[in-house]
C-alpha positions, 0 to 999 in steps of 0.5 A: 321344426322336426319336419324341416331340414335346413343346411348351410355348410361354410366349408362346402364351396356349394354353400359358401364361395370362396372359402374362408377369409376374403379381401375387401371388395370381393364377391362372396356367394352364400347359399342355404338349402331348405327341405320342407313340405310346408310353404316358405314365406321368406328367407333372409340373410342377416348380415352384421358387424359390431355396429350395424345389422342388415337383412337381405332377402335371398334369391330363389335358385331352384327347387328339387322335390321338397328341397329348395335352394336360395342364394345371395351374392355379397360384396365385401366392404371396402374397409377391413372388418369382421362380418357375421351372418345367420339366416332367418327363415319364415315357414308357414308364418313362423320364424326359424333361424340357422346359424353356426354350431355350438362350438362356433367352429364353422362348417355345418350349423344348427337350427335355432328358435331364437338368438342364433350363433353367427358364422364369421367372415374375416375381410382383410386388406387387399393384397395383404401378404406376410414375408415368404422367408418367415413361412419357410422357417423354424424358430428356436426360442432362447431365454438367455440366462438359462441357455449357455454361459460363453465365458471360458471360466464360467464366470458371471458377466457383470452380476447385479446388486442383491442377486442370487447366483446359483452354485451349479449350472444344473441347479433347480430354479427357485424364487426367493420371495417375501413370505408375506407379500410374495414379492421377489426379494432377490432375482436369481441368475445362472449366467447365460449370455449372448456370447454363449448363444454365439458359441452355440450357433453351429449347434442351432444350424446343425439342428436346422433352425432359421430364426432365434427368438429371444426372450427380452435382452434389454437392461432390466433388474430381473432374470426374465427382463420383462421389466425393461430398464432401458430399451436401447441398451443390452443388459450387461449380464448378457453383453453389449451392443457390439457383441449383439451385432456380432451375433446378428452377423454370425447368425446371418452367415448361417442363415439364421435371423433374429427376432426380439421380444418387445415389451411395450405395455409397461416398463420396469419401475427400476428404469431410466424412465420410472427410476423408483430406486434412483439407480439411473442418472435421469429424472424419472417419472416416480421422482418428479412430475417435471420428468420428461417421462411423467406423461408416459405413466398413470398416477392415481395418487402421486408417486406411490399409487400408479397403474401397473401391469396386473397390479405388479408394482414392479411393472408400471403401465405406460400410455402407449398412445402418449406422443412422446412415448410413441416417438421414443418407441416407434416414430423417431429416427432413432426410435427403439424399433428403428435402432434395433432394425438397423442393428440387423433384427428381422422382427418383433414378438410383442408381449401381451398384444392384447394390452397394446392399442390397435393404433400402437400396433399399426404404427409399429408394423408400418415403421418396422415394414418401412425399415425392412420390408421383410420384417415380421411382427408377431403378437402374443395372443392365446386365443382365436386372433381373428375375433379377439375381444380384449378390454371390451374392444374388438381387436384388428390383429388379422385385418392386414395392418397389424400382426403377421402372426400370433403365438398359436397356443391353440395348436398346443391346447387342441393336441393336449385335449386330443391326447387327454381324450377330451376331444376326438379326431373329428373335433380336433379337425373341426377346431383346426378348420375353424382357424383355417376359415377365420384367418387370412391364408398368409396369417394362417401359414405364418402362425407360430405353432408352439407346444412349449414356451416360458409361460407354460409347463414343459411339454415332456413333464405334461406328457409324463403325467398324461402317459400314466393314463396310457399305461395299460399293462404293468410291463409298459415303460413310462418313458416309452409311452411318453416319447410316443406321445411326444412324437404325436404332438411334434410330428403335427407341430412340424408338418402343420401349416405355420412356423414351428417354435422350439423352446430351448431345451425341449429338444433335450427332454428338459422337464419342469412345471410352470415358472420358475421350473419351465425356465431351467438351464439347458442340460448341456452334456445330459441331453436325452439323445433319443429326443434330440435326434427325433427333433433334429430329424423332424426339423430337417425333413421339414426343411427338405420338403417344400410341401411341409412348409407352404404346400396345400393342406387337407385334413382327414380323421378315422375313428376317434383316435386317428387324425391326419392330413395331406400336405401337397404341392400340385400344378407346380405351385405352392399355396401362394402361387410360387413355382416349385415341383409337385410333391405329396406328403401324408401325416397320420397319428394314432393315439389309441394305446391298445388298438391298431387300425387298417385305413383306406384313403382315396387317392383319386387324381394323384399320379403317384405309385408309391408312398415311403415313410420318412420315419421308417424307410422299410415302410412302403405302400403301393397305391392300387386302383386309386386307393391307399391301404395302410396299417397303423399301430397303437401310439404310432406316427407316420409321415409318408412322401410320394415318389 
C-alpha cells in the first residue's frame, strides 16, 4: 500500500460538490484521486444508509502521469435521510478502501485494508429554513428562583410546605438530603420570581439581550421545576399567568422574546397527573387505574414500581405517544403548546430531547409552527445532532421536520479542550468544520452556542482552575489570566455562527461547580464590573455587525495556539441571500501564555484598505499588497473590522 496514494477531501469542492448537507433530490458530485504505477482494476463508491448498501462503479475522468481521477454523480433521495459513503479500490486484484479519518471529522480521509470509517452526507427537507429573527438573537438563560426577587420587601411569594428558605440572598446553595438514600428531604428556595425578571428587563435590554430562555416555570415541588406538577399553571412562587403575560408584553416592547423549557419525557410524582402524595384535587395515575392519566405512565408493579427518568422516583416517565398525552401536550385546541404560544411564547427548549420520540418532536414542531410560523424549537442535545443515535435509534433532529436548533455543548467542549492543550488549533478547526459539514446551514447558524448552563460548572470557576496551568511566573495574577482565558472563549462564542447563550450571572463573574453550586443567586451589587463590561461590549458589537450574525464564515489557524476566522458579507448578501451591506471581520485568539506571533494573512480580492480592532481602537492595520501583517501577544484576542 506504500506505493499507492489515494485522496478524497470532502471539504474541497474538486472532490465533493456542493459542500456539506444537501436538500432532497439534489445532485452531488464526488471524485477520488488515485496515484499509482500499478493497474487499477475497478473503483466503486460504496453508498449506504441505516438499511441498505449499494456499490456504484465510478467513472474514469482523466489521467495525468501516474494520477487518475474517477467521478460519480449522485442524486440525493426524495426523502430526508443520512447517507454514508467510502470508496473501494481494486489495484492489481487487491482491494483497498478509502474512508473518513479516525476523528470522523470529514475533510481528508485515510486508507484502510478493511472496515473503513465512512463520510456522511446529511440529506434534509427541500426548502427547510429556520426563523431569521432567531439567527440574529442573543439568549439570556434565567433560573427564576435564583435571578431576582421583585417584591419590594424581599418577601417570599407563596412558600411551599416543608421547604428551606435561605436567610440571605447571597448564601451558598446546598441540598438537604437523606444520608442513606441521597433523596432530597427539603427543597431550598431563595425567592426569585417573575416580578423580579420584569424589574430587570431594562438591565437585559441594556445588556443587548433579545431572548429570555427560562428554566421551567410551571408548577412543581422542586426549585428547578423539572418535576412538572401542572403544565398549564405558572408556579405560585414565581407568580401567575396574568403576571407572565405582562412580562411577555413588556419584554416584547423591548425587543425581547420568551422561550420556555418543555419537560415532556416525564412529569413530577407530585403532580396533577400522577398525584402520588394526594396534593391535587384530581384522580392521579398513582391513586387509581381508573385515572384518566393512568395510560400516560408505565407501571411494572402497581402502584409503587413504575418507570422513571434515570430511576428517580420523583420523575415518572410518560408514554409520549399515548394518544391522550399527545392531545393534552400538543394537539388539543388548548394543548400545553397552544396555550403558551397564545400567551406570547416564541419557542421551546425541549428537555432531554434524546428521550422524546421523533414522532412526538415532529408533531410538536408542526403544531408550534402552525400557531406561530416564527416559533423556534430547540432540543437539549449534547453531541453531534445530525447523526445522533439514542436508545439504539438514529435520530432525525436535523432532517427538516423536527428541531431548528440544539444546545451546542460541543463549542464549549472544544474550546475548553483547546485551552487545556488537549487539542491544537488545527484540530479545533477540524472539529468545528465537521459540524459545519454535517449540519444543514440553517441549523448551523441557529445553534445555541453556550459555555455555561444549569447543567455544567460555571465557566469562571473552570477557567480559574485552568489558569493555574498558565501561570508561568510567581508574579502572574490568577484573576488576570482567568479573565484573558474568558475573553478567548467568549470572543469566539459571540462571533461564531449561531446564537450565543449567556447563563445568568456568568456576565457578573458568578462562580460555582456543578449543581447546586452552579445555581447560585445573581450577585446584585457585587458584580465583577470588568467582566460585565466585557460581555456588554461583546454583545453590542455582535448586535451592531450583521457579518457576526449571518455573515459567511471561513476558518484559519496558525501554529498550535492561534485560531481564528473571517466573518464577512460580500456581494451585498449574507449567507441566506438577504440583502445587506458588505462588511468584513477578522477574529483571532492566541492561547499561548508566553509566546507572541507575527502572522501573515492573504487578503486577495478584498477591497479594503484598513482593519481596526474593535477591542482596541488604537490597533489599526493597513492592508498592503493584498496581505495583512499583524502581531498577536500572549493570551491575546483580536476582533478586526474592515473600513
